[in-house]
N, C-alpha and C positions, 0 to 999 in steps of 0.2 A: 783564750779568745770567743767572741760571741759566736750565735752559729749563724750570723750574718753578716755582709759587711756594710757598714752604712755612711753612705754618700748622701749629701748636702747641697742640692741646685742653688747658686744665687747667681743672678742675672743682671743685667741693664741698670746696675747702681748709678751711671752716670754722674760721681762724685768728681767735683771742681775744688779747689782749695777752700771756696767760702764753704765747703759743708764739709768737709772730712771731718769733723771732729763728730756730727752727726751722724756722718754716713758709717765710721769705724763704729760708734756704740750702737747701731743698726746690727753691723754686721757680726760686735762682741754677741747682742741678746741672741741671735740665731745661733750660734755656735755654740752659745751656754746650753741653750734649750734642748738641742737636738745629740750633742757629745756626737760627732760625725769621726770616719775613720780617715775623711776624706772630704774635701769643700773646692768644689768646680764650680769656676764666673766664668760665664758663657756669653761675654762681650758687653762691648760698651763698658770698661770699668772705671778707670781713673784718671782725669785728665789734667794737665798744669803745663802751659807753657816755656814756665822759665824753670826745669828741674823741679815742680813741685809734685809731678806724677812719677817720677822715679822714687824720691823720698818718699812718696804714700806706697808703692812698691814693699820698700824695702821695709817698711813700716810692719805694712801685711806678712811680710814672711817671720818678722821677727815675733810676731803676736804668734802664728802658726807654730812657727818651730816651739817655741815657752808652752801653747801650749798641747802639744805632744799629737798635732795636727796636720796631716800631708794637706797638699793644695794643688791647684793647677789653674792656670788662668788663659782664657782662648781669646780669638779678637774677635770684636766684633766691627761691621761695616763703621764704627765711627770710632774704633782705636786709632790711633796715628794720626786722625785729623786736629785734636784738639790737643794734641800730644806735643812735648817739648823732644821727642824721638819718633823716629819710625815707628813702623808696623813689625819689620821683623828687629830693633831696637828691642822693642817688648816686648816679644819673645827672648830674643838672650839674654837679658837683664831676668826674665822671670826663671829661666833654665838654671840662670848662677845664683839665684837666692835659695835659702835654707828653707828647708821642709818642700821643695816646689817635687815634683814630678815630671814637668813638662820637660819634654826632649823638643828641638829647635825642627829639623827634621823637614827643609824646604822640600816643596812637590811643586816644582814649579814655582812661580810666584806666591805661594801659599805658606804660611810657616807655623806648626806648632802641630804638626801631624806624628800620631805615636798614637802605640796600643798601650794601656796601663794592666797588666797582670793582676786580678786580685788575687787574695790569698787559697782561692779555690783553683782547682783543676780544670784548666779549660775556659776559665770564666772573665773578660775582661771588658774593658773600657775603651771605647774607640775614639778619639779625640781628632777634630778636622777644625782647619781655617776654613769658613763658609767662605769669606773673602767681602766685600765690602761691594761695589759696583760694578752693572752690568757693561759690557761693552757696548758700541752704539748697534754694531750687525745686531745683536741678542735683542737691546733694546726696541730696534726697526722690526727685527720679529712678531715679538710679544705686543706691538703695536701701541711700544711706550704706555702700557698696561702697569708693570713696575721698573724700574730702576736697578733692582739688589741683583748682585753674582749669586752664582750658583757653583754649587761643588762640583770641578772639573774633572774630566775624562780621564786625566791621568792620579786625581784623587781617590775616582769610584777604582783602580786597576791596583791603589797601594791598598784598598783599604781589602780588595776582593784576595789579593794577596795572603796580607795577614791574616786576615778572619777564616779562611779557608779552612784549619785545623781547629778551630774553638768549639765549645760544645755553646755558650754562649756570650753575644757580644751586647752592649748598652754602647750607643752611639750620642755624641755630644758637640753641637757647633752652636751658630748664633742663627743664621738665618733660617727661618722653617720652610723645611720640603713644602714644594706647592701640593704633595698630597694632604696636607694638613684642614684645607677648606671643607675639601669632599667625604671626608675622614669623619667631620665635626657634624655636618648637615646628615651623613647616613646615619649616624650614631645618636642624634638628636632625634631624626627622626622615628627608629625604635626605639627609641626608650634607654639608651646604653651607656650612655656620657655617664664618664666614671667619677669626673666632677668637674667643677667650674662652668667657664660658659667664654665662647667670642664677644669682645666687645668694640677690638679694634676699630678705627671711625665710624662707631656708632653710638650715637649721643644716649644718656643716661634715660631717657623715653624712648630712646628704641630706632629713633629716626635715625639715616645716614647723616653724619658731621659734615663729609666734604665728600669730592671724588675720590677716591682712593679704594686701597682693599682691604677688606674685614681679616685677610690673614695676608701679608706682606712677604711673600713668597719669593721666590727667583724671577725676572722676566723669561729664564727659558725654563724647560726641565732636561737635565741632564740624565736621567734615569737612575739616580743613585738610591733614590728607595729599591724602586723593582730589582735592579743589580744586587743589594744586600739581602735582600729578603728569599730573594730565591737559593741563594745558601743553605738557608734553613734554618738559621744559627740567632738572627737578628730577634732579639726582645724586645728593643724599648731605643726610641729616639727622643732625646733631650732639647729644646731648641730656647732661644728666647727672644729678645730684637721686638716682638708684638706687645707695648708694654700692659694692654688692657686685659690680652688675650690669657687666661689661666687652666684653658681647660687640658683634660685628659681623655681621649680616647683609643680604641680600638680598632686597627685597620688590617687587616688581610691577616691577623694574628700578631701583630706585630702593636705596641703602647705606644700613640703618638704624642708626646709631653709639650705641655709649655712651663719653662720656670715661672714661678712667683717673682716679678718685679720685687727686686730686694730691698729696693731704697729710692724713696719718691720725693724731692724735694718741692714742697708745696708752690713755691715760686713758678716752679717750669712748667715750659707751654705745654710739656707732654708728661705732665704730674697728673694725680689722681686729680687732685681739686681744682684743676687749671680745664678739665675733661671732665667736669658732673660727676665724681664717682668719691663714692667713700674709699679711703684710701685704703686697700687691702693688700699691701705688699709684705713680703716675706721672702719664706725661700719653701723648694722642692725638699723631701727627704724622702730619699730611695734606700731600701733596705735589700740588700741582694742575696741572697742566700746560696748555700754549696752546690746544688741542683741547678742554678739558673734560675731559677722562680724569684720572685720581687714582689715588694709591695711599697706602695708609694701613699704619700698623706702630705697636705699643705700643713705649711705651719705659717702665724699672721703674726708681724710686730704686733698689731693692736690687740692682741690676746698676752701677751708676754710682759 
């Protein structure tokens, strides 16, 4: 065994049937280049209205099983919208597939909440379903500044119960925490951005593209970060959702990290080309060590 455990985070592939082959080729390149022990898709994964999505999940599972790589697929806000099955059925499917480490474990109406223990004592990955859209009362509270859901109080309780005895925890979910924006600007002001940049809803010339957030975080802050960080063992949080943001910063001792958008169809409205940026899709490589330390690196498809 290596002295580290390698996780490859892939996110926001947004693959539809017309682009499955290109998307699969991109995934294969990223996996082949990084040689991970585990691949984690952090939401907005594979779509299809006539069962193509289910077939593609099965294809991905067979690919990982043949490669000897474990994998997990978490839910994003769009998973279930453009699919032939519901959010719960997606998670139930993934739980049943070869090489998958996912556990359905519903907490309320959120599916796929579980801890995955690494082969190092007390080191775990916490996987959560960050939901899709905020309730109307939540949106009213935020003056309609965000339409997105937050990790629930019940999920926070689940996390705290299961994380309490861990030496090091790395959290994965789709929608970035409210703390991401403040953390980025603090790091930028202090010259402490680890890598990447904030670009969501910002044009390539630096101007705001449209009314919207530069970090598309939840409508309300339910307190997950502060509660989790109070345990003293949260090492890093990995999210997706915002296709153009790819930064990593440290905030109150915790790394807040955006995964690289892992595939971008040039024709998509939310693809890089349509938004005036060079395609920098790829993956985020996380090497986790026995003592709970870790190293981050970006992997770009254009370099492979």
